[in-house]
Backbone bond lengths (Angstrom), bond angles and torsions (degrees), N, CA, C in turn:
res aa  C-N    CA-C-N  psi(-1)  N-CA   C-N-CA  omega(-1)  CA-C   N-CA-C  phi
1 M - - - 1.405 - - 1.495 106.20 -
2 K 1.429 113.98 160.72 1.433 122.24 174.00 1.519 107.51 -118.02
3 A 1.307 115.11 143.50 1.459 121.89 -179.37 1.524 110.58 -154.92
4 I 1.353 112.67 152.07 1.518 123.20 173.20 1.501 103.09 -76.13
5 V 1.332 117.90 132.77 1.501 119.88 176.33 1.551 108.37 -126.66
6 V 1.332 114.76 137.93 1.463 122.28 170.73 1.498 110.82 -110.00
7 E 1.360 117.77 115.43 1.402 120.49 -177.33 1.486 112.60 -101.13
8 Q 1.338 118.96 -17.58 1.463 125.89 169.94 1.526 105.29 -147.57
9 T 1.404 110.82 146.81 1.482 116.44 -179.43 1.506 111.54 -75.06
10 G 1.313 114.92 157.50 1.472 117.85 177.93 1.538 108.69 160.01
11 G 1.382 113.62 -148.72 1.462 119.13 -177.99 1.506 113.12 -76.95
12 P 1.318 119.41 179.63 1.457 120.61 -176.74 1.488 116.06 -56.75
13 G 1.356 117.40 -26.53 1.486 121.20 176.73 1.506 116.73 -64.65
14 V 1.291 119.63 -9.06 1.491 119.58 177.57 1.480 113.73 -79.07
15 M 1.321 116.94 -8.95 1.497 122.22 176.92 1.464 110.36 -81.21
16 R 1.394 119.75 127.04 1.409 122.91 176.74 1.528 109.00 -131.18
17 L 1.377 113.51 145.82 1.462 118.45 176.81 1.533 108.23 -87.35
18 L 1.281 117.64 123.97 1.470 124.93 179.61 1.490 110.70 -127.56
19 E 1.306 117.18 160.24 1.443 124.21 177.20 1.522 108.67 -110.98
20 G 1.326 115.10 146.86 1.460 120.91 -179.97 1.578 108.27 -155.60
21 E 1.334 113.89 -178.71 1.425 118.58 -179.65 1.484 111.62 -79.90
22 D 1.328 118.45 144.58 1.457 124.76 175.61 1.504 108.18 -70.17
23 P 1.302 122.96 116.52 1.481 122.78 -174.08 1.531 112.31 -73.69
24 G 1.369 115.38 -21.55 1.511 119.68 -176.19 1.508 110.23 63.70
25 P 1.332 112.75 162.98 1.522 116.95 -177.16 1.510 114.28 -81.52
26 R 1.313 116.36 138.86 1.450 120.10 169.57 1.500 111.53 -90.19
27 P 1.281 120.13 175.75 1.514 122.63 177.77 1.532 110.17 -48.29
28 G 1.379 114.31 129.68 1.470 119.11 178.06 1.543 113.70 80.58
29 Q 1.343 116.38 4.11 1.475 119.97 179.94 1.509 111.10 -110.58
30 V 1.387 113.72 162.20 1.396 121.54 176.26 1.526 108.58 -128.98
31 A 1.369 118.88 137.72 1.429 122.90 172.85 1.480 110.50 -104.59
32 V 1.329 116.30 134.19 1.509 121.64 -172.78 1.525 108.07 -128.85
33 R 1.308 116.77 132.86 1.440 125.41 170.63 1.522 107.25 -78.77
34 V 1.327 117.86 118.23 1.480 122.48 -169.93 1.532 109.59 -79.28
35 A 1.317 115.47 122.12 1.509 118.16 171.65 1.536 110.19 -87.22
36 A 1.299 117.46 -31.60 1.433 119.68 178.76 1.510 107.61 -161.15
37 A 1.320 116.95 142.35 1.496 122.45 174.69 1.479 108.93 -115.03
38 G 1.313 122.67 136.73 1.422 124.34 178.21 1.481 111.46 -80.65
39 V 1.343 117.04 149.76 1.420 123.99 179.51 1.564 105.49 -111.91
40 N 1.317 115.83 120.98 1.385 121.18 -177.25 1.540 115.87 -132.33
41 F 1.350 117.99 161.92 1.480 118.85 179.67 1.497 114.40 -58.20
42 I 1.330 118.24 -33.10 1.427 116.99 -179.93 1.509 112.71 -63.13
43 D 1.410 116.64 -28.73 1.398 119.58 175.17 1.543 113.05 -62.82
44 T 1.369 115.72 -36.89 1.427 120.43 -178.77 1.561 109.97 -72.94
45 Y 1.375 114.78 -31.73 1.464 116.67 176.22 1.572 111.54 -66.71
46 H 1.362 114.92 -40.20 1.418 117.21 176.04 1.531 112.04 -63.55
47 R 1.313 116.51 -46.10 1.456 122.25 -179.20 1.515 113.33 -59.19
48 S 1.270 114.81 -41.74 1.545 121.83 -175.70 1.527 110.63 -80.47
49 G 1.305 118.29 -18.73 1.426 120.36 -177.88 1.552 113.15 94.49
50 A 1.337 115.81 1.47 1.472 121.02 179.34 1.597 107.81 -60.99
51 Y 1.331 113.45 -43.89 1.405 118.31 168.22 1.523 109.45 -109.84
52 Q 1.249 121.72 120.27 1.403 125.64 -169.13 1.487 113.28 -83.91
53 V 1.286 118.22 131.40 1.453 126.29 176.40 1.581 107.51 -132.90
54 P 1.281 119.31 148.59 1.497 120.19 -179.38 1.576 109.90 -59.34
55 L 1.327 114.69 139.52 1.467 122.98 175.97 1.517 110.60 -93.83
56 P 1.340 118.63 148.06 1.474 127.71 -9.19 1.541 108.84 -81.43
57 F 1.344 115.11 161.31 1.472 117.36 178.85 1.558 109.35 -151.00
58 T 1.289 112.25 161.99 1.486 120.24 176.06 1.528 106.76 -103.23
59 P 1.425 115.54 121.88 1.459 116.13 -178.33 1.505 114.42 -72.17
60 G 1.284 118.13 178.70 1.448 123.96 178.87 1.520 115.98 96.93
61 M 1.320 114.93 137.82 1.462 120.78 -176.92 1.562 113.40 -124.60
62 E 1.300 115.66 -12.63 1.478 121.43 -162.56 1.501 110.40 -132.50
63 G 1.340 115.48 144.36 1.463 117.34 173.08 1.533 113.23 -177.17
64 G 1.347 112.87 -175.73 1.461 118.93 172.26 1.474 107.46 -145.88
65 G 1.360 115.72 154.50 1.505 120.10 -176.75 1.435 111.23 178.78
66 T 1.344 111.37 -165.75 1.457 120.31 -176.94 1.555 113.18 -119.71
67 V 1.286 116.60 132.04 1.474 121.09 -178.19 1.537 109.05 -63.68
68 V 1.309 114.93 130.15 1.585 119.96 177.89 1.546 110.95 -111.20
69 A 1.300 117.80 -22.64 1.420 118.81 -179.65 1.568 109.66 -159.47
70 V 1.303 118.95 149.78 1.431 121.56 176.27 1.508 107.29 -127.60
71 G 1.338 117.51 150.37 1.456 121.96 175.02 1.463 115.43 -87.20
72 E 1.237 115.71 172.76 1.488 121.31 178.06 1.547 113.43 -54.02
73 G 1.258 120.37 131.57 1.454 121.63 175.39 1.494 114.42 94.66
74 V 1.373 119.33 -8.95 1.429 120.25 178.84 1.523 111.89 -74.49
75 T 1.227 117.04 131.46 1.506 121.32 -176.65 1.486 113.60 -122.17
76 E 1.337 118.38 -22.81 1.523 118.81 -175.64 1.518 112.66 -81.55
77 F 1.357 120.09 -25.91 1.421 120.51 -170.59 1.525 107.79 -131.11
78 K 1.356 114.64 158.06 1.435 123.72 174.06 1.521 110.94 -144.17
79 P 1.340 117.12 157.65 1.483 117.38 -176.58 1.515 112.01 -54.64
80 G 1.353 114.58 137.11 1.523 121.84 -173.98 1.437 115.31 98.32
81 D 1.335 119.64 -15.84 1.446 121.28 174.98 1.512 112.13 -71.68
82 E 1.308 116.43 140.02 1.466 122.23 174.33 1.486 110.96 -89.94
83 V 1.350 115.49 131.62 1.445 120.53 -176.82 1.506 110.90 -137.69
84 A 1.286 115.89 167.29 1.482 122.20 174.49 1.532 107.87 -137.83
85 W 1.291 114.91 167.72 1.490 119.33 178.50 1.537 111.31 -155.86
86 A 1.328 117.52 157.19 1.421 121.79 -179.89 1.532 113.75 -122.02
87 Q 1.289 118.81 -11.10 1.497 119.87 -169.91 1.590 109.51 -143.76
88 V 1.349 117.27 47.07 1.435 122.25 -179.84 1.572 106.33 -112.35
89 P 1.353 118.96 106.43 1.447 118.00 179.35 1.542 110.68 -62.82
90 G 1.384 113.39 148.40 1.405 116.77 179.14 1.475 117.23 90.94
91 S 1.306 119.82 19.56 1.383 124.64 -172.43 1.519 117.19 -74.51
92 Y 1.373 116.25 -14.85 1.458 120.25 176.43 1.564 107.42 -78.94
93 A 1.308 116.99 70.21 1.416 121.72 -174.42 1.553 109.15 -157.62
94 D 1.352 115.18 166.62 1.485 114.88 174.46 1.518 112.85 -87.58
95 I 1.303 119.12 -17.36 1.460 123.02 172.06 1.583 107.61 -131.09
96 V 1.345 111.49 134.51 1.498 118.33 177.36 1.494 106.59 -125.59
97 V 1.346 111.81 136.04 1.488 120.84 179.00 1.561 108.55 -117.45
98 G 1.325 116.12 130.50 1.449 121.13 179.38 1.479 112.22 -149.31
99 R 1.308 116.81 175.83 1.410 122.12 172.19 1.517 114.20 -66.22
100 E 1.276 118.05 148.36 1.507 120.41 -179.15 1.555 109.32 -51.76
101 T 1.325 115.07 -40.48 1.473 122.16 -174.12 1.540 112.16 -73.62
102 D 1.358 117.69 -6.10 1.466 120.71 -179.75 1.499 110.99 -81.34
103 F 1.402 117.76 -17.47 1.393 122.32 -172.38 1.543 114.49 -108.01
104 V 1.332 115.34 154.11 1.452 117.82 174.34 1.518 108.17 -127.10
105 P 1.366 116.76 151.98 1.469 117.43 -179.63 1.527 111.65 -75.60
106 V 1.268 117.00 146.39 1.506 122.70 179.95 1.545 108.45 -104.76
107 P 1.304 117.96 127.40 1.464 121.47 178.23 1.530 110.24 -63.12
108 S 1.362 116.19 149.76 1.430 123.42 -173.58 1.533 111.99 -58.14
109 R 1.388 117.96 -28.56 1.406 120.42 -175.72 1.567 113.32 -87.48
110 V 1.289 112.57 2.57 1.518 118.50 179.88 1.569 105.26 -117.18
111 S 1.358 116.40 122.97 1.436 119.00 -178.92 1.522 111.31 -76.52
112 P 1.400 117.40 152.54 1.465 115.55 179.06 1.499 115.11 -56.89
113 A 1.334 118.52 -31.80 1.491 120.49 179.78 1.487 109.73 -70.30
114 T 1.289 118.56 -38.71 1.531 122.08 175.07 1.478 109.89 -63.25
115 A 1.361 116.17 -43.65 1.480 119.60 -179.81 1.508 110.01 -64.04
116 A 1.347 116.13 -38.37 1.535 118.50 -179.74 1.532 107.71 -62.39
117 A 1.317 118.67 -42.08 1.414 125.75 -177.58 1.530 111.03 -66.77
118 A 1.310 117.29 -24.87 1.433 123.51 -170.92 1.530 115.18 -94.13
119 M 1.337 114.26 -25.14 1.474 118.77 -165.88 1.482 117.25 -63.11
120 L 1.361 119.65 -71.18 1.420 119.79 -175.33 1.526 110.77 -64.33
121 Q 1.282 117.46 -49.22 1.485 119.67 -175.84 1.484 111.78 -74.63
122 G 1.322 119.89 -32.65 1.451 123.14 178.42 1.486 110.20 -70.91
123 L 1.360 118.41 -46.65 1.463 121.85 176.01 1.607 112.28 -62.08
124 T 1.271 113.54 -35.98 1.495 117.06 174.32 1.492 112.11 -61.12
125 A 1.303 114.69 -54.94 1.470 121.54 177.46 1.554 111.01 -53.92
126 Q 1.351 114.09 -40.59 1.474 116.86 -176.06 1.542 111.42 -67.86
127 Y 1.329 119.94 -42.17 1.442 122.55 -178.36 1.529 110.90 -73.30
128 L 1.352 116.57 -36.17 1.446 120.12 -178.50 1.522 112.00 -58.21
129 C 1.312 118.19 -49.96 1.484 119.84 -170.58 1.487 110.59 -97.27
130 N 1.324 121.23 -5.43 1.455 125.41 172.70 1.486 117.55 -100.95
131 T 1.316 115.79 -29.16 1.459 123.55 -173.90 1.533 115.49 -121.58
132 V 1.325 115.52 -54.90 1.433 119.39 -179.35 1.553 111.14 -60.75
133 Y 1.341 113.61 -52.08 1.490 121.28 168.13 1.515 109.52 -133.90
134 P 1.330 117.61 99.77 1.477 117.14 -178.82 1.506 111.12 -67.88
135 V 1.327 116.35 103.66 1.433 121.72 -177.47 1.542 110.52 -62.02
136 R 1.324 116.31 132.67 1.464 122.75 176.54 1.495 113.45 -108.74
137 E 1.250 118.06 155.43 1.467 121.07 -179.72 1.553 109.98 -54.15
138 G 1.300 115.27 130.89 1.469 118.13 178.53 1.541 113.57 93.64
139 D 1.386 119.76 -15.91 1.448 120.99 178.68 1.506 109.47 -66.11
140 T 1.354 116.98 141.28 1.392 126.17 169.35 1.541 111.34 -104.41
141 V 1.336 116.34 124.56 1.488 122.06 -177.04 1.450 110.73 -128.63
142 I 1.367 117.02 156.83 1.493 120.72 173.13 1.485 107.92 -101.35
143 V 1.306 118.88 131.40 1.439 126.16 166.83 1.476 112.13 -111.70
144 H 1.346 115.77 108.69 1.476 119.20 178.42 1.482 110.49 -75.62
145 A 1.324 115.77 154.34 1.515 122.89 -177.25 1.522 108.37 52.03
146 A 1.327 116.52 51.73 1.464 119.60 -172.75 1.493 114.70 -68.39
147 A 1.321 117.99 -9.46 1.521 118.45 173.96 1.519 110.68 -102.42
148 G 1.300 118.90 5.65 1.461 124.30 176.68 1.486 111.45 -82.62
149 G 1.347 116.68 175.25 1.464 122.31 -178.80 1.533 116.61 -53.46
150 V 1.325 116.75 -54.81 1.418 119.11 175.44 1.482 113.07 -71.39
151 G 1.361 119.79 -38.20 1.421 120.70 -176.67 1.515 111.62 -62.94
152 L 1.314 119.51 -37.35 1.466 118.83 -179.25 1.488 113.25 -66.73
153 L 1.392 116.34 -35.66 1.459 120.41 179.21 1.491 110.72 -77.22
154 L 1.296 117.31 -42.56 1.469 122.59 -179.51 1.530 111.71 -59.62
155 T 1.253 113.90 -42.21 1.545 120.29 175.65 1.485 110.45 -59.08
156 Q 1.328 119.59 -44.96 1.435 121.78 -176.47 1.588 110.87 -67.21
157 I 1.354 116.09 -40.25 1.381 117.30 -177.08 1.574 110.35 -74.49
158 V 1.319 118.31 -33.84 1.489 118.84 175.53 1.488 108.86 -63.10
159 K 1.341 117.11 -44.78 1.467 120.22 179.93 1.540 109.80 -62.57
160 Y 1.257 121.15 -39.87 1.429 126.58 176.11 1.455 114.33 -56.94
161 K 1.363 114.51 -35.86 1.472 122.69 179.52 1.509 111.62 -83.66
162 G 1.280 116.73 -3.08 1.491 118.93 177.69 1.521 115.47 96.52
163 G 1.368 116.92 8.52 1.437 119.69 -177.95 1.544 110.96 -88.18
164 K 1.362 115.51 175.12 1.475 121.77 179.33 1.500 104.30 -119.24
165 V 1.344 116.25 142.45 1.445 122.27 -172.18 1.543 108.71 -119.76
166 I 1.356 114.86 128.91 1.454 123.10 164.50 1.528 104.44 -104.21
167 G 1.312 115.78 114.75 1.437 119.86 -175.47 1.547 108.77 -107.31
168 T 1.354 116.42 143.12 1.443 121.04 176.91 1.569 110.68 -107.78
169 V 1.272 117.61 146.15 1.456 121.94 -176.14 1.532 108.55 -147.51
170 S 1.317 117.03 171.51 1.439 121.23 -177.16 1.519 113.32 -115.34
171 T 1.359 121.14 -9.99 1.461 122.63 -174.65 1.511 108.19 -142.17
172 D 1.274 113.80 162.77 1.487 119.33 176.82 1.589 109.63 -65.45
173 A 1.295 116.50 -40.65 1.512 118.63 179.43 1.485 109.45 -59.83
174 K 1.303 115.17 -44.63 1.536 117.87 -179.67 1.509 113.69 -68.81
175 A 1.332 112.36 -27.94 1.550 117.28 177.84 1.601 105.99 -68.73
176 E 1.301 117.71 -40.17 1.438 119.31 179.09 1.519 112.47 -63.86
177 L 1.288 113.18 -45.51 1.484 121.63 178.63 1.568 111.00 -60.15
178 A 1.297 115.10 -46.58 1.473 119.73 -179.72 1.582 109.01 -63.90
179 R 1.307 117.15 -39.71 1.448 122.93 -177.60 1.561 109.21 -68.42
180 S 1.336 115.98 -42.91 1.469 119.77 176.93 1.524 113.05 -68.73
181 N 1.302 115.89 -16.93 1.503 121.14 -178.96 1.560 111.20 -89.36
182 G 1.283 117.01 -6.41 1.440 119.37 176.53 1.455 117.38 119.08
183 C 1.357 125.03 -5.93 1.404 131.16 176.04 1.556 108.88 -49.24
184 D 1.282 118.17 126.78 1.484 120.61 174.92 1.530 112.50 -76.23
185 H 1.305 116.26 -32.14 1.511 122.88 176.53 1.542 109.09 -137.72
186 V 1.272 118.30 136.91 1.477 119.15 179.88 1.561 104.52 -122.14
187 L 1.312 114.81 126.20 1.470 121.47 179.79 1.512 113.39 -123.26
188 F 1.231 117.91 145.98 1.457 123.08 171.30 1.587 106.36 -78.70
189 Y 1.268 119.52 159.78 1.491 120.77 -173.80 1.540 115.29 -67.55
190 E 1.284 115.34 -32.44 1.485 116.58 -179.61 1.509 111.55 -67.73
191 G 1.330 114.56 117.73 1.460 121.06 176.53 1.500 112.80 74.07
192 F 1.286 119.79 21.15 1.495 122.91 -178.14 1.561 111.20 -62.50
193 G 1.342 115.15 -32.61 1.465 117.01 -175.19 1.517 112.62 -62.62
194 A 1.364 115.43 -49.37 1.472 117.55 -179.00 1.520 113.03 -66.16
195 K 1.335 115.59 -35.78 1.464 120.64 177.64 1.480 112.70 -66.49
196 A 1.382 116.49 -36.40 1.448 117.65 177.96 1.498 113.68 -70.15
197 R 1.309 115.12 -34.97 1.506 119.25 171.52 1.481 113.67 -60.21
198 E 1.425 113.00 -42.30 1.426 117.00 178.88 1.545 113.31 -63.15
199 I 1.311 114.46 -39.64 1.471 119.50 -178.30 1.492 111.14 -64.57
200 T 1.374 115.47 -31.79 1.471 119.25 -177.03 1.542 111.47 -94.62
201 G 1.298 117.49 12.80 1.474 123.27 178.02 1.526 111.55 66.06
202 G 1.320 114.97 31.46 1.464 120.74 177.65 1.508 113.72 87.65
203 E 1.295 118.16 -9.60 1.551 120.33 -176.76 1.509 114.00 -71.35
204 G 1.383 113.56 -41.06 1.400 119.02 -174.62 1.551 111.89 100.68
205 V 1.281 115.96 170.61 1.473 121.41 -174.20 1.526 111.72 -93.46
206 A 1.288 116.27 155.77 1.544 118.42 178.11 1.547 111.29 -69.73
207 A 1.366 114.58 -36.99 1.462 117.27 -173.78 1.510 109.93 -155.01
208 V 1.326 115.07 149.85 1.466 120.58 171.57 1.490 106.82 -120.36
209 F 1.357 115.04 125.69 1.478 122.97 176.38 1.501 106.39 -103.39
210 D 1.356 113.44 104.10 1.515 119.47 -169.85 1.545 112.21 -118.16
211 G 1.309 114.24 110.30 1.427 119.99 176.53 1.510 109.25 -104.11
212 V 1.349 122.04 1.80 1.418 126.50 -175.89 1.536 113.20 -85.73
213 G 1.379 114.74 -44.32 1.471 119.80 173.60 1.525 114.13 90.52
214 K 1.360 115.41 -118.84 1.469 120.00 -166.88 1.532 113.36 -55.05
215 D 1.296 119.89 -40.90 1.430 122.22 -171.87 1.553 113.67 -76.77
216 T 1.294 118.60 -17.97 1.421 121.28 -175.17 1.524 113.43 -119.39
217 F 1.333 118.72 -13.65 1.498 122.26 -164.34 1.545 110.48 -61.12
218 E 1.297 119.59 -55.15 1.454 119.22 -171.80 1.569 111.91 -67.44
219 E 1.310 116.08 -37.74 1.454 118.21 179.87 1.547 110.04 -71.19
220 S 1.330 116.36 -30.61 1.494 119.24 173.12 1.423 116.07 -59.09
221 L 1.340 117.28 -38.84 1.423 124.58 179.26 1.567 111.79 -57.81
222 S 1.379 111.64 -36.90 1.481 120.42 -175.75 1.462 112.03 -72.18
223 T 1.319 115.89 -14.48 1.537 120.12 -173.64 1.561 109.81 -91.11
224 L 1.336 116.86 -13.59 1.509 120.80 -170.09 1.468 110.22 -80.26
225 R 1.327 115.35 143.91 1.430 123.49 174.49 1.539 107.53 -77.93
226 R 1.316 117.51 169.84 1.486 122.08 175.32 1.532 110.39 -51.05
227 R 1.349 116.79 128.60 1.478 123.37 -179.54 1.522 113.79 65.63
228 G 1.361 114.54 21.93 1.416 117.17 176.25 1.496 114.95 -73.58
229 T 1.320 118.89 168.77 1.445 125.22 -170.98 1.525 112.45 -115.31
230 M 1.289 117.39 121.43 1.480 122.73 174.70 1.492 107.94 -102.38
231 A 1.387 116.84 109.78 1.462 121.48 178.49 1.533 108.04 -103.74
232 L 1.309 117.28 101.52 1.461 124.05 177.97 1.497 110.16 -93.01
233 F 1.363 117.75 96.51 1.449 119.01 -169.64 1.547 110.60 -110.68
234 G 1.351 117.51 8.45 1.475 118.42 -179.90 1.479 107.80 -165.85
235 Q 1.404 115.13 179.35 1.494 121.53 -174.11 1.539 107.71 -151.41
236 S 1.282 120.37 50.19 1.448 120.34 -175.86 1.513 111.90 -62.39
237 S 1.375 121.26 -22.36 1.399 123.55 177.79 1.512 113.85 -99.02
238 G 1.333 114.61 1.87 1.486 120.96 179.21 1.537 108.20 118.47
239 A 1.384 113.13 165.36 1.437 122.74 -175.91 1.480 111.47 -70.47
240 V 1.364 118.80 144.73 1.424 122.95 175.45 1.514 110.05 -72.68
241 S 1.305 119.57 140.06 1.462 125.39 -179.97 1.496 110.74 -70.24
242 K 1.285 116.58 173.35 1.490 124.09 -178.28 1.544 104.52 -54.24
243 F 1.423 113.93 143.05 1.437 119.28 -170.75 1.536 107.70 -134.42
244 D 1.331 114.87 134.85 1.491 120.50 -179.55 1.564 105.85 -92.95
245 P 1.401 118.50 112.35 1.497 119.56 -178.41 1.567 112.58 -60.48
246 Q 1.343 119.71 -13.44 1.446 118.67 179.31 1.502 109.23 -65.33
247 V 1.369 117.29 -19.93 1.490 117.74 179.12 1.570 108.26 -64.25
248 L 1.286 118.04 -31.97 1.466 121.01 -178.81 1.554 111.01 -64.14
249 N 1.303 115.96 -37.03 1.496 122.67 176.40 1.597 106.33 -66.61
250 A 1.267 117.60 -49.88 1.479 121.47 -176.32 1.442 115.31 -60.15
251 K 1.338 115.68 -30.06 1.525 119.63 -175.07 1.539 110.08 -96.95
252 G 1.361 118.25 8.84 1.447 116.24 175.09 1.524 116.55 113.37
253 S 1.380 114.95 36.89 1.497 120.53 175.09 1.547 107.72 57.45
254 L 1.358 116.83 50.34 1.450 122.09 179.82 1.488 111.73 -71.49
255 I 1.350 115.71 158.14 1.481 120.58 176.31 1.536 105.84 -111.10
256 L 1.288 115.58 127.65 1.503 120.75 176.47 1.490 108.31 -118.13
257 T 1.360 115.88 131.00 1.399 121.03 176.40 1.487 112.86 -134.84
258 R 1.321 119.62 148.18 1.510 121.35 178.96 1.552 104.15 -123.54
259 P 1.320 116.61 78.77 1.456 119.32 -175.08 1.567 112.93 -81.73
260 T 1.290 112.68 161.05 1.471 122.22 175.14 1.577 110.85 -136.77
261 L 1.243 115.94 145.34 1.424 120.58 -173.34 1.497 114.45 -58.93
262 A 1.319 119.85 -35.73 1.443 124.88 -175.12 1.501 109.28 -58.62
263 D 1.361 119.23 -36.14 1.448 122.95 -179.57 1.453 115.04 -75.65
264 F 1.345 116.10 -12.82 1.475 119.55 179.72 1.499 110.90 -107.94
265 M 1.311 118.33 13.42 1.410 124.31 171.18 1.509 109.00 -144.79
266 A 1.345 111.00 43.28 1.498 120.04 -171.50 1.502 111.59 -73.84
267 T 1.359 116.94 -26.06 1.441 119.89 -176.03 1.549 105.40 -113.35
268 R 1.315 117.87 152.24 1.513 123.17 174.00 1.522 110.35 -53.79
269 E 1.318 117.74 -44.95 1.454 120.62 -178.78 1.509 113.42 -58.91
270 E 1.338 114.37 -45.29 1.511 122.53 -178.11 1.520 109.43 -65.63
271 Y 1.320 116.86 -43.17 1.447 121.53 179.12 1.512 111.53 -61.36
272 L 1.298 117.37 -49.36 1.508 123.05 177.67 1.522 110.36 -59.52
273 E 1.368 115.49 -43.66 1.469 117.36 -175.75 1.524 112.15 -66.43
274 R 1.401 116.02 -41.23 1.478 116.83 -177.17 1.537 108.08 -70.39
275 A 1.391 117.27 -40.14 1.477 118.48 -178.76 1.547 110.37 -64.36
276 A 1.368 114.57 -39.97 1.474 115.16 -179.43 1.493 111.54 -64.00
277 D 1.378 117.26 -37.78 1.474 122.48 179.56 1.537 109.61 -61.45
278 V 1.335 115.56 -44.64 1.509 116.95 179.65 1.542 111.48 -65.39
279 F 1.357 115.12 -41.30 1.476 117.43 -176.66 1.540 109.05 -70.59
280 Q 1.344 119.51 -33.22 1.423 122.99 177.55 1.529 110.33 -61.14
281 M 1.388 114.58 -47.76 1.441 119.60 -179.84 1.562 110.12 -59.98
282 I 1.348 116.34 -38.43 1.455 116.29 179.09 1.547 109.23 -68.94
283 E 1.268 119.09 -42.28 1.481 121.47 179.86 1.511 112.64 -61.17
284 D 1.374 114.90 -35.77 1.491 122.05 -179.48 1.525 111.56 -84.01
285 D 1.314 118.82 3.70 1.505 120.55 -178.55 1.435 112.20 63.79
286 N 1.308 118.63 25.62 1.430 122.70 171.98 1.547 115.99 -96.63
287 L 1.261 114.89 -4.65 1.493 121.87 177.52 1.485 109.98 -142.52
288 L 1.336 117.00 110.78 1.437 124.00 178.86 1.514 111.80 -91.12
289 I 1.281 118.29 120.96 1.486 122.81 177.26 1.503 109.75 -91.55
290 R 1.348 115.00 114.28 1.482 118.06 179.64 1.555 108.77 -102.67
291 V 1.291 115.91 120.91 1.491 123.38 172.75 1.519 105.64 -92.21
292 G 1.351 117.40 115.08 1.411 121.88 179.47 1.488 112.67 -70.63
293 E 1.339 114.07 -45.65 1.511 118.33 -177.09 1.548 107.63 -160.26
294 S 1.360 113.53 148.93 1.431 121.49 175.58 1.528 110.15 -116.75
295 F 1.303 116.34 139.27 1.458 122.40 177.35 1.453 112.85 -125.44
296 R 1.398 119.02 152.17 1.404 122.29 169.56 1.463 112.24 -64.33
297 L 1.303 117.63 162.55 1.491 121.30 -177.45 1.519 111.00 -60.69
298 D 1.370 114.91 -39.55 1.460 120.64 -178.80 1.533 110.93 -73.67
299 E 1.330 119.60 -4.65 1.439 123.04 -179.20 1.521 110.73 -102.75
300 A 1.327 113.63 18.03 1.501 120.15 175.63 1.488 113.96 -48.21
301 P 1.436 119.58 -44.57 1.416 120.29 176.27 1.577 116.06 -55.99
302 E 1.345 113.34 -43.98 1.449 118.63 176.94 1.568 112.44 -64.72
303 A 1.357 118.79 -35.44 1.386 122.56 172.98 1.492 115.91 -59.72
304 H 1.361 113.81 -42.56 1.537 118.47 179.92 1.499 107.47 -69.48
305 Q 1.371 117.65 -39.92 1.440 117.89 179.97 1.564 111.99 -60.80
306 A 1.313 114.43 -38.82 1.464 118.65 178.35 1.511 111.73 -63.08
307 L 1.345 114.68 -41.31 1.459 119.85 -173.94 1.593 109.16 -72.32
308 E 1.325 114.37 -44.36 1.467 119.81 -174.75 1.528 112.40 -71.46
309 S 1.342 115.57 -22.14 1.476 120.33 177.63 1.472 112.13 -71.54
310 R 1.363 114.69 -19.16 1.473 122.81 -174.64 1.505 112.04 60.86
311 K 1.319 115.20 25.62 1.465 120.15 171.28 1.490 113.86 -95.97
312 S 1.278 118.48 -9.96 1.450 124.03 -177.33 1.544 109.10 -80.10
313 T 1.346 114.54 153.52 1.473 119.42 171.97 1.490 106.71 -129.62
314 G 1.364 115.42 154.95 1.439 118.35 -179.78 1.552 112.24 69.61
315 K 1.289 114.35 -161.85 1.478 122.56 -174.90 1.531 111.08 -92.83
316 L 1.323 119.09 138.11 1.466 123.97 171.03 1.518 106.52 -103.22
317 L 1.370 111.51 137.29 1.461 121.47 177.40 1.499 114.67 -125.79
318 L 1.318 115.41 148.54 1.462 121.00 169.04 1.509 107.91 -108.01
319 I 1.371 114.31 130.02 1.476 117.96 -178.02 1.547 108.72 -112.65
320 P 1.331 117.20 108.65 1.442 119.88 -178.64 1.550 110.67 -60.31
């Protein structure tokens, strides 16, 4: 098998394509030939050492592909089945091995590559606006990085649920993409707080979905209405500094949460339900998955550079 390996943390250049033996599935495991692996910010955090994992390791958590072998005791899948996953370490490879419960079936009308592009970001968007803050018809919310992978999907789901979206972007091109994706209002980051207040007639927004972090956090709090929800689910601009929770009281009994996907697919039933919901929306043409760019497996460093530059739009994929 071929896989990207990180032997020491650092910049994108520490990732190297190496060859090794195919480990094959053990009892309870499934081996999958990878059609596409998703590139996500968490992969860059692992590579840089911001989130520490034991060295050496193969980055990547997400992908789609075809089952090639199953271990003893596996009952849900058989060779030839198309599957996808959101939390299987070592996905920057041509073969991925994980527990049977790590994978979900992919409907025939959804390609493995589309499934790979939809899993981590699609499930994130799904739990954010259905569970963290259940968007109601007429709610106005802010989606930061509205032209990014999660932002594009989150906007579509909020609109499907009857909400209104104020999207933030950094360039004219991203503004046009966010607008064409359904954003009701598109703002650049500078001064977005005052403008969002103005759009809502001074009331503020029901929720802010913030994957940017340090650069947007404080101003985001100022946009929330009384008892509004701040969902800080990422930190593409860096980690938020120490925070005094008394600020939440002073600004109107705000709700602050720092959710992570693993806690919203903690049971097999929940994982299958959320994935099925995302796939059904894709099948019904209610959720468009945009792949911004695809890279060869050995181009993983270039993929990370594109993501970390914040110049990319849509989903980035590695194709073994």
